[in-house]
C-alpha positions in Angstrom: 120.1 26.2 24.3 120.1 29.1 22.0 123.2 30.5 20.3 123.1 34.2 19.3 124.9 35.6 16.4 125.3 39.3 15.9 124.6 40.6 12.4 123.8 44.1 10.9 120.3 45.0 9.8 118.6 41.9 11.2 115.3 41.9 13.1 114.0 39.0 15.1 110.6 37.8 13.8 107.7 37.5 16.2 107.3 33.7 15.8 109.6 30.9 16.7 112.8 32.6 15.4 112.1 32.8 11.7 114.7 35.5 12.2 116.7 35.4 9.0 113.6 36.0 6.9 114.1 39.6 7.9 117.4 39.6 5.9 115.6 39.5 2.6 116.2 42.7 0.6 113.3 45.0 0.6 112.7 47.1 -2.5 115.6 48.4 -4.5 119.2 49.0 -3.5 120.2 52.0 -1.3 123.1 53.9 -2.7 125.5 56.5 -1.5 128.7 58.1 -2.8 130.7 55.3 -1.2 128.7 52.1 -1.1 125.7 50.1 -2.1 123.7 48.4 0.6 120.7 46.1 0.2 117.7 47.4 2.3 117.1 45.0 5.1 115.1 45.6 8.2 116.0 48.8 9.9 116.2 47.5 13.5 119.6 45.9 14.3 119.1 42.9 16.5 120.3 39.4 17.1 119.1 36.4 15.3 119.2 33.0 17.0 120.0 29.5 16.0 118.1 26.9 17.9 120.5 24.1 18.5 118.4 21.8 20.7 119.5 21.1 24.2 123.2 21.5 23.6 125.4 24.2 22.2 127.1 22.1 19.6 127.2 24.0 16.3 130.5 25.8 16.9 132.2 22.9 18.7 134.8 20.4 17.5 132.0 18.1 16.2 132.7 17.1 12.6 131.2 19.4 10.1 128.8 16.9 8.5 127.5 15.9 11.9 126.9 19.5 12.9 125.0 20.0 9.8 122.7 17.2 10.7 122.1 18.7 14.2 121.2 22.1 12.9 117.7 23.0 11.9 117.4 22.7 8.1 115.4 25.9 7.8 117.8 27.9 10.0 120.7 26.5 8.0 119.0 27.6 4.8 118.5 31.2 6.1 122.0 31.4 7.4 123.4 30.5 4.0 121.1 33.0 2.4 122.5 35.8 4.7 126.1 34.7 4.0 125.5 34.9 0.3 123.8 38.3 0.5 126.6 39.8 2.7 129.1 38.4 0.2 127.3 39.8 -2.9 126.9 43.2 -1.3 130.7 43.7 -1.4 130.7 43.2 -5.1 127.8 45.6 -5.6 129.7 48.2 -3.5 132.8 47.6 -5.6 131.0 48.1 -8.9 129.4 51.3 -7.7 132.8 52.6 -6.4 134.5 51.8 -9.7 131.8 53.6 -11.6 132.0 56.6 -9.4 135.8 56.8 -9.6 135.6 56.7 -13.4 133.0 59.5 -13.5 135.0 61.6 -11.1 138.4 61.0 -12.7 138.4 59.1 -16.0 142.2 58.5 -15.8 142.1 57.2 -12.2 142.5 53.5 -13.0 145.2 54.2 -15.6 147.2 56.2 -13.1 146.5 53.5 -10.4 147.9 50.7 -12.6 151.0 52.7 -13.4 152.4 52.1 -9.8 152.4 53.6 -6.3 154.3 56.4 -4.7 152.7 56.9 -1.3 154.0 59.6 1.0 152.7 57.8 4.1 153.2 54.5 5.8 150.4 53.8 8.2 150.9 51.2 11.0 147.5 50.9 12.7 145.3 48.6 14.7 143.2 45.8 13.0 140.0 47.3 14.5 137.4 47.4 11.7 136.1 50.8 12.8 139.3 52.7 11.7 139.5 52.9 7.9 142.8 54.7 7.4 142.1 56.4 4.1 138.6 57.5 5.1 139.6 59.2 8.3 142.6 60.9 6.7 140.9 62.0 3.5 143.5 60.2 1.3 142.9 58.4 -1.9 144.1 55.0 -3.0 147.8 55.1 -3.8 148.6 57.8 -1.2 149.1 55.6 1.9 150.9 52.2 2.4 149.1 50.4 5.1 149.9 47.7 7.7 147.6 46.7 10.5 147.7 44.3 13.4 146.3 43.9 16.9 147.2 47.0 18.9 149.4 48.5 16.2 152.6 46.8 17.4 156.1 47.1 15.8 157.9 44.0 17.0 161.4 43.5 15.7 160.9 39.7 15.3 157.6 40.2 13.4 158.8 39.6 9.9 155.5 41.0 8.6 155.8 44.5 10.0 159.6 44.6 9.5 159.2 43.7 5.8 156.5 46.4 5.5 158.8 49.1 7.1 161.7 48.1 5.0 159.8 48.1 1.7 158.0 51.3 2.5 161.2 53.1 3.4 163.8 51.7 1.0 161.7 51.2 -2.1 158.6 53.4 -1.8 160.6 56.2 -0.2 157.7 57.2 2.1 158.1 60.6 3.8 156.1 59.9 6.9 155.5 56.8 9.1 152.4 57.0 11.3 151.8 54.7 14.2 148.2 55.1 15.0 146.4 53.6 18.0 142.9 54.2 19.2 141.2 54.8 22.5 139.2 51.8 23.7 141.7 49.4 22.1 140.7 45.8 22.9 144.2 44.6 22.6 145.4 47.1 25.3 142.5 46.1 27.6 143.3 42.5 27.1 146.9 43.1 28.0 145.9 44.7 31.3 143.8 41.7 32.2 145.5 39.2 34.5 144.5 36.1 32.5 146.0 33.5 30.3 145.1 34.5 26.7 146.5 31.4 25.1 148.0 32.1 21.6 147.7 35.9 22.3 150.1 35.8 25.2 153.3 36.4 23.3 151.7 39.2 21.3 150.1 40.9 24.3 153.3 40.6 26.2 154.6 43.5 24.1 151.9 45.8 25.6 152.5 44.4 29.0 156.1 45.4 28.7 155.0 48.9 27.9 153.0 48.9 31.1 156.1 47.7 33.0 158.2 50.5 31.6 155.6 53.1 32.6 154.2 51.4 35.7 154.8 54.3 38.1 152.8 56.7 36.0 150.0 54.3 35.1 149.5 53.1 38.7 148.4 56.6 39.6 145.5 56.4 37.2 142.2 54.5 37.3 139.5 53.3 34.9 139.3 54.5 31.4 142.0 57.2 32.1 144.5 54.4 32.7 143.5 52.5 29.5 143.7 55.7 27.5 147.1 56.6 28.8 148.4 53.1 28.1 147.1 53.4 24.5 149.1 56.6 24.1 152.3 55.2 25.7 152.0 52.1 23.5 151.9 54.3 20.4 155.0 56.2 21.7 156.9 53.0 22.3 156.0 51.6 18.9 157.3 54.8 17.3 160.5 54.2 19.1 160.6 50.7 17.7 160.2 52.1 14.2 163.2 54.4 14.7 165.3 51.5 15.9 165.2 49.9 12.4 168.2 50.2 10.1 166.0 51.2 7.2 164.6 54.3 8.9 167.9 55.4 10.5 169.9 55.1 7.2 167.2 56.8 5.1 167.0 59.6 7.6 170.8 60.1 7.6 170.8 60.4 3.8 167.5 62.2 3.1 166.1 63.6 6.4 163.0 61.5 5.9 160.9 59.6 6.8 159.6 61.4 9.9 157.9 59.2 12.5 154.6 60.3 14.0 152.4 59.0 16.9 148.7 59.5 16.6 145.6 58.2 18.4 142.1 58.0 17.0 139.0 58.7 19.1 135.7 57.0 18.4 133.8 59.7 20.4 134.5 62.5 18.0 136.2 60.8 15.0 139.3 63.0 15.4 143.0 62.1 15.3 145.2 63.3 18.2 148.8 64.1 17.5 151.0 62.9 20.4 153.8 65.2 19.1 156.3 62.4 19.0 159.8 64.1 18.9 161.4 62.2 16.0 164.8 63.9 16.1 165.1 63.9 19.9 164.1 60.3 20.2 166.4 59.3 17.3 169.4 60.9 19.1 168.6 59.1 22.3 168.0 55.8 20.7 171.2 55.9 18.7 173.2 55.9 21.9 172.5 52.2 21.9 170.7 51.3 18.6 172.9 53.1 16.1 172.6 51.2 12.8 174.2 53.8 10.6 177.9 53.2 11.2 178.5 50.9 8.2 176.1 53.0 6.0 
């Protein structure tokens, strides 16, 4: 059986899967204003690991035994690729640091002095959505938290700690909950299947579906997924407003303002869902008013 691994810039060789030989850098290093990338083959493809008659490499078999099962040459090439993909990050980092020093000599001095971001970004963990890049912000301008499907769960100490710190200590002026169309977490939540460890996490999205079932059941296909993405962002914005830190800071300073956005892969643009911060706050505080002892 053959196991396929996806990797960038890899071309399968014509012979009996000498695939990872295509990973060797060719020529010098390609550079741009943002990163340095070794020049591999230009045709993205899959490379294969021949594992004999059974697919055992990623099983529960002890590590040393799996190593004996794997083809030595393939193992060597895989390790080479892993080392190259690791080293590339440090090359990118050196290039970025040099560029920043050239563009603004005092940049790192200012950066080491501390942070005072105006924005808290609560986004999805999806690797295709680099928050600073799509918003045009620089390091130090945005405090960032990410998780699967950009959820704000009141018993998740991670996101609750982030919100509290960003509001009470960093004094952020805006809190953005940003989802994205085509969210895998949202699609998984709409799948009638046991997701194991993900079940309690995805239940939060399923609860959003339950709250808006009448509307969602009138839609089909991608339109249904896209609408649930938007509704999920809206509900997570409401969850942000339910926190004591946000309510109390707003009562004193009239910030932070909570926003709901969605990113689209098709055009790279952010969509503002026009979340009504003040209107939603007034409605929420009929039940979730945490300012009385403030």
